C-alpha positions as CSV (number, residue, x, y, z in Angstrom):
1,M,39.4,119.5,134.8
2,G,39.6,116.4,132.6
3,S,37.8,115.9,129.4
4,G,36.6,112.3,129.6
5,P,32.9,111.2,129.7
6,G,33.1,111.0,133.5
7,D,34.1,114.7,133.7
8,V,31.2,115.6,131.5
9,L,28.8,113.6,133.6
10,A,30.1,115.3,136.8
11,L,29.1,118.7,135.3
12,V,25.7,117.4,134.4
13,R,25.1,115.7,137.8
14,R,26.0,118.9,139.7
15,G,23.7,121.0,137.5
16,V,26.6,123.1,136.2
17,A,26.0,122.2,132.6
18,N,22.5,121.5,131.2
19,T,23.1,121.6,127.4
20,R,25.8,120.6,125.0
21,R,26.5,124.3,124.5
22,D,27.1,124.6,128.2
23,L,29.6,121.8,128.1
24,Q,31.5,123.3,125.2
25,E,31.8,126.7,127.0
26,I,32.8,125.2,130.3
27,T,35.2,122.6,129.1
28,G,36.6,124.2,126.0
29,L,36.0,121.0,124.1
30,S,35.0,121.1,120.5
31,R,31.4,120.5,119.4
32,M,32.3,117.1,118.0
33,T,34.1,116.0,121.1
34,V,31.2,117.1,123.3
35,A,28.8,115.2,121.1
36,Q,31.0,112.0,121.4
37,R,31.1,112.3,125.2
38,V,27.4,112.9,125.5
39,D,26.6,110.0,123.1
40,T,28.8,107.7,125.2
41,L,26.8,108.7,128.3
42,L,23.5,108.3,126.6
43,D,24.4,104.8,125.4
44,A,25.5,103.9,128.9
45,G,22.2,105.1,130.4
46,L,23.8,107.7,132.5
47,V,22.2,110.8,131.0
48,R,19.1,111.6,129.0
49,E,18.0,114.4,126.8
50,T,14.6,115.8,127.6
51,G,12.5,118.9,126.9
52,T,14.1,122.1,125.6
53,G,16.6,124.5,127.1
54,T,16.8,128.2,126.8
55,A,17.5,129.4,123.3
56,T,20.3,132.0,122.7
57,G,19.4,132.3,119.0
58,G,18.4,129.6,116.6
59,R,17.0,126.2,117.5
60,R,16.2,125.5,121.2
61,P,18.8,123.1,122.6
62,S,17.7,119.9,124.4
63,T,18.4,119.6,128.1
64,L,20.8,117.1,129.5
65,Q,19.9,115.4,132.8
66,F,21.5,112.7,134.9
67,D,19.2,109.7,134.5
68,V,18.2,108.9,138.1
69,T,15.5,106.4,137.3
70,R,17.4,103.9,135.2
71,S,18.4,101.7,138.1
72,V,18.1,101.4,141.9
73,F,20.3,101.1,145.0
74,A,19.7,98.9,148.0
75,V,21.0,100.4,151.2
76,A,21.0,99.7,154.9
77,T,21.9,101.6,158.1
78,V,22.9,99.2,160.8
79,D,22.5,100.5,164.4
80,T,23.0,98.8,167.8
81,A,19.4,97.7,168.3
82,H,17.8,98.1,164.9
83,S,18.5,98.7,161.2
84,R,16.7,100.5,158.4
85,T,16.8,99.1,154.9
86,A,15.7,101.0,151.8
87,I,15.6,101.1,148.0
88,T,16.5,104.4,146.4
89,D,16.9,105.8,143.0
90,R,20.3,107.0,141.8
91,A,19.8,110.4,143.4
92,G,19.1,109.0,146.8
93,R,15.4,109.4,146.8
94,I,13.8,106.8,148.9
95,L,11.4,104.5,147.0
96,S,10.6,102.1,149.9
97,S,12.0,101.2,153.3
98,E,11.4,99.2,156.4
99,I,12.8,98.8,160.0
100,V,14.6,95.6,160.8
101,E,14.9,94.7,164.5
102,V,18.5,93.4,164.9
103,H,21.1,93.6,167.7
104,I,24.6,94.4,166.8
105,E,26.0,92.1,169.4
106,D,24.5,89.1,167.6
107,G,27.4,89.3,165.2
108,P,27.7,90.0,161.4
109,L,26.3,86.7,160.1
110,V,23.0,87.1,162.0
111,V,22.6,90.8,161.4
112,L,23.6,90.7,157.7
113,A,21.2,87.8,157.1
114,S,18.4,89.9,158.3
115,I,19.5,92.8,156.2
116,R,19.8,90.6,153.2
117,D,16.3,89.2,153.6
118,S,14.8,92.6,154.1
119,L,16.5,94.1,151.0
120,R,15.3,91.1,148.9
121,R,11.8,91.8,150.0
122,L,12.1,95.4,149.1
123,L,13.7,94.7,145.8
124,D,10.9,92.3,144.8
125,Q,8.5,95.4,145.0
126,Q,10.6,97.4,142.6
127,D,11.1,97.3,138.8
128,G,14.5,98.9,138.5
129,T,17.7,97.0,138.0
130,L,19.9,96.8,141.1
131,E,23.2,98.7,140.4
132,G,24.8,99.1,143.8
133,V,24.5,98.4,147.5
134,G,25.5,100.6,150.4
135,V,25.7,99.8,154.1
136,S,26.8,101.7,157.2
137,V,27.7,100.4,160.6
138,P,28.3,102.1,164.0
139,G,32.1,101.7,164.0
140,P,35.3,102.7,162.2
141,I,35.9,101.3,158.7
142,D,39.4,100.7,157.4
143,P,39.5,102.8,154.1
144,E,41.8,100.2,152.4
145,T,40.0,96.9,153.3
146,R,36.5,98.4,153.8
147,R,36.1,96.3,156.9
148,P,35.3,97.3,160.5
149,S,38.5,98.2,162.3
150,E,38.4,97.4,166.1
151,P,34.9,98.7,166.5
152,P,34.3,99.3,170.3
153,I,30.5,98.5,170.3
154,M,30.4,95.8,167.6
155,P,31.6,92.5,169.2
156,G,32.6,89.9,166.6
157,W,32.7,92.4,163.7
158,D,36.4,93.3,163.6
159,A,37.8,92.8,160.1
160,F,34.6,91.1,158.9
161,P,34.3,91.3,155.1
162,I,30.9,93.0,154.9
163,A,31.2,93.9,151.2
164,D,32.3,90.4,150.1
165,H,29.5,88.8,152.2
166,L,26.8,90.9,150.7
167,Q,28.1,90.4,147.2
168,E,27.4,86.7,147.5
169,T,23.7,87.6,147.4
170,F,23.9,90.9,145.5
171,P,26.6,90.7,142.7
172,V,27.1,94.4,142.4
173,P,29.5,97.0,143.8
174,V,29.1,97.4,147.6
175,S,29.9,100.6,149.6
176,V,30.7,100.2,153.3
177,A,30.8,103.2,155.6
178,N,30.8,104.4,159.2
179,D,27.3,105.5,160.1
180,A,28.1,109.0,161.0
181,D,30.2,109.4,157.8
182,A,27.2,108.3,155.8
183,M,24.8,110.6,157.6
184,A,27.2,113.6,157.2
185,F,27.5,112.9,153.5
186,G,23.7,112.8,153.1
187,E,23.3,116.0,155.0
188,Q,26.0,117.8,153.1
189,A,24.7,116.7,149.7
190,T,21.1,117.4,150.5
191,N,21.0,120.5,152.7
192,H,24.5,122.1,152.5
193,P,25.7,121.5,148.9
194,D,27.6,124.8,148.9
195,S,29.2,124.4,152.3
196,P,33.0,123.8,152.1
197,S,32.9,121.8,155.3
198,L,30.3,120.1,157.5
199,C,30.6,118.1,160.7
200,L,27.7,115.9,161.9
201,V,27.5,114.6,165.4
202,K,25.3,111.5,165.9
203,V,24.1,111.0,169.5
204,S,22.3,107.8,170.0
205,T,23.2,104.7,172.1
206,G,26.8,105.8,171.3
207,I,28.4,109.0,170.0
208,G,30.2,109.5,166.7
209,A,31.0,112.2,164.2
210,G,31.3,112.5,160.4
211,L,33.3,115.2,158.6
212,V,32.8,116.2,155.0
213,I,35.4,118.6,153.5
214,R,34.9,120.0,149.9
215,G,32.4,117.3,149.1
216,Q,34.5,114.4,150.3
217,V,34.2,112.4,153.5
218,Y,37.3,112.7,155.6
219,R,38.0,109.3,157.2
220,G,41.5,109.8,158.5
221,S,44.5,107.7,157.5
222,D,43.2,104.5,159.2
223,G,39.4,105.2,159.2
224,G,39.5,106.5,162.8
225,A,38.4,110.1,162.2
226,G,35.3,111.1,164.0
227,D,35.4,108.6,166.9
228,L,34.2,111.4,169.1
229,G,32.6,109.2,171.8
230,H,36.0,107.9,172.9
231,I,37.6,111.2,173.7
232,R,38.3,111.1,177.5
233,L,37.0,113.8,179.8
234,A,39.0,115.2,182.7
235,G,37.5,114.3,186.1
236,E,35.2,111.5,184.7
237,D,35.6,107.8,185.7
238,A,32.6,106.1,184.1
239,L,33.4,102.8,182.4
240,C,33.0,102.8,178.7
241,Q,32.1,99.9,176.4
242,C,35.5,100.3,174.8
243,G,37.1,99.3,178.1
244,S,38.5,102.8,179.0
245,R,37.1,105.2,181.6
246,G,35.9,108.7,181.3
247,C,35.0,108.6,177.6
248,L,32.4,111.1,176.3
249,A,30.1,108.2,175.3
250,A,30.2,106.9,178.9
251,V,28.8,110.1,180.3
252,A,26.8,111.8,177.5
253,S,25.5,109.2,175.0
254,G,22.0,107.8,174.8
255,G,23.2,104.7,176.6
256,A,24.7,106.8,179.4
257,V,21.5,108.9,179.8
258,A,19.4,105.7,179.8
259,R,21.6,104.2,182.5
260,E,21.1,107.3,184.7
261,L,17.3,107.3,184.0
262,R,17.1,103.6,185.1
263,A,18.8,104.6,188.3
264,R,16.0,107.1,188.8
265,G,13.3,104.6,188.2
266,R,12.6,105.1,184.5
267,D,12.3,102.3,182.0
268,A,15.1,103.1,179.6
269,V,17.8,100.9,178.0
270,S,18.8,102.7,174.8
271,G,18.9,106.0,173.1
272,R,15.5,105.2,171.5
273,D,14.0,104.8,174.9
274,V,15.4,108.2,175.9
275,R,13.9,109.7,172.8
276,A,10.5,108.4,173.8
277,L,10.8,109.9,177.2
278,L,11.8,113.3,175.6
279,A,8.7,113.1,173.4
280,A,6.6,112.5,176.5
281,G,8.1,115.5,178.2
282,D,9.8,113.6,181.0
283,V,11.4,116.2,183.2
284,E,14.3,114.0,184.3
285,A,15.1,113.0,180.7
286,L,14.9,116.7,179.5
287,A,17.4,117.8,182.1
288,L,19.8,114.9,181.6
289,V,19.8,115.4,177.8
290,H,20.5,119.1,178.2
291,E,23.5,118.2,180.4
292,A,24.7,115.6,177.9
293,G,24.6,118.4,175.3
294,R,26.8,120.6,177.5
295,R,29.4,117.8,177.8
296,I,29.3,117.2,174.0
297,G,29.7,120.9,173.4
298,E,32.9,120.9,175.5
299,V,34.4,118.4,173.1
300,M,33.0,120.0,170.0
301,A,34.6,123.3,171.0
302,T,38.0,121.7,170.3
303,V,36.8,120.2,167.0
304,V,35.3,123.5,165.8
305,T,38.5,125.3,166.7
306,M,40.7,122.9,164.8
307,V,38.5,122.3,161.8
308,N,36.4,125.5,161.5
309,P,33.5,123.9,159.7
310,R,30.7,125.9,158.1
311,A,28.0,123.7,159.4
312,L,27.6,121.6,162.6
313,V,24.6,119.2,162.4
314,V,23.3,117.2,165.3
315,S,21.5,113.9,164.6
316,G,20.6,110.6,166.3
317,D,18.1,109.5,168.9
318,L,18.9,112.3,171.3
319,A,18.9,115.1,168.7
320,S,16.5,117.6,170.3
321,A,16.2,121.2,171.4
322,Q,17.4,120.2,174.8
323,L,20.6,118.6,173.5
324,L,21.2,121.5,171.0
325,G,20.7,124.1,173.7
326,G,23.2,122.4,176.0
327,L,25.7,122.0,173.3
328,R,25.5,125.7,172.3
329,E,25.9,126.8,176.0
330,T,29.5,125.3,176.2
331,L,30.5,125.4,172.5
332,Y,30.4,129.2,172.0
333,P,32.2,130.4,175.2
334,R,35.0,127.9,174.6
335,T,35.8,129.0,171.0
336,L,37.1,132.2,169.4
337,A,34.6,134.3,167.5
338,R,36.6,133.6,164.3
339,A,35.9,129.9,164.5
340,T,32.1,130.3,164.9
341,R,31.4,133.5,163.1
342,H,29.8,131.7,160.1
343,L,29.1,128.4,161.9
344,D,25.5,127.1,161.4
345,V,24.6,124.8,164.3
346,T,21.4,122.9,163.6
347,L,19.5,119.7,164.1
348,S,19.4,117.3,161.2
349,S,16.5,118.0,158.9
350,L,16.8,114.6,157.3
351,G,16.4,112.8,160.6
352,E,16.3,109.1,160.2
353,D,16.6,109.5,156.5
354,A,20.1,110.9,156.8
355,G,21.9,107.5,156.8
356,V,19.8,106.1,154.0
357,V,20.3,109.1,151.8
358,G,24.0,109.2,152.7
359,N,24.6,105.6,151.8
360,A,22.9,106.0,148.5
361,R,25.0,109.1,147.8
362,L,28.1,107.2,148.6
363,V,27.1,104.4,146.2
364,A,26.5,107.0,143.6
365,E,29.9,108.5,144.2
366,M,31.5,105.1,144.0
367,L,29.8,104.4,140.6
368,Y,29.6,107.8,139.0
369,S,32.6,109.8,140.1
370,A,34.6,111.2,137.1
371,D,37.4,108.7,137.7
372,A,35.0,105.7,138.0
373,V,33.1,106.6,134.8
374,N,36.3,107.4,132.9
375,G,37.7,104.0,133.9
376,R,34.7,102.2,132.5
377,L,33.9,104.3,129.4
378,A,36.9,106.3,128.4
């Protein structure tokens, strides 16, 4: 590993090193060099010394901690029919939040104006200094430009400069991510920190997936990794929002289930409506969501065989025992035992917080990664 202040901070953030002595032993750096690195981080407000550590002889050492309360992040998860905005601390703990009713088809100017106004209101209620902004959207993000790249369900958003637009109001670094990527990052960091790989499937009005490998979001060369909803299924001809036919999203998403429920006389338009019917115990909704899980499991069998993740997390409006049961019914018979021997298939424990926490964690990674901190302080 490196020896700059960013590398030292990384050890403290992960809880690997809690004292100056720990840092000396792990890095091999001299006592004086460690003192210099720690003093640099203290002056920058990135760590603090508090309490006392465990003595190994002589004076008790002070404990080093990442200073999570020094500043705040403003984050937003944009969905097709609503968004959630929040203020978090540096560790991703939610300090305040609210739901913003927006429609993705209204375009970026209208949607981001609502997001901006909401974040301003929330920031007015907090004392901390704003240090970063994170936003996620339901479409692919080009990793080079940080702009939406041909998003199938986001008309008018293609190549829109989301980060630049938000920085006109909030002059701080801005992270822009795909929604499933952000959720996957939040789940991995919070509930599966020791898992070498995690795949999250979001099933709401559409279907998407996020993949985290060794602590890093895998986005693909052009930001298109995880576009699960647009894998075509043999024998299906339903028209998808992307213009193709037979896509997984066209037959198994919340939107597809809602369409079938409407045909059966139910009042359902979106994944949120389906979720409400599930909560009410609607028999038709329960059966259709179970079948949607089976179709998703068919596709996930290929993903699991290729990637062999340690954790598979199901999230979104349709995340339920019915969906999970259907997914398991088709996933396991279609994969070799080696691919699923240690696979943990679960519902998201973060629920609607996953995107908020993930966005905050992505902002933290942008600001406090070893390379970022070394670039500023070394």
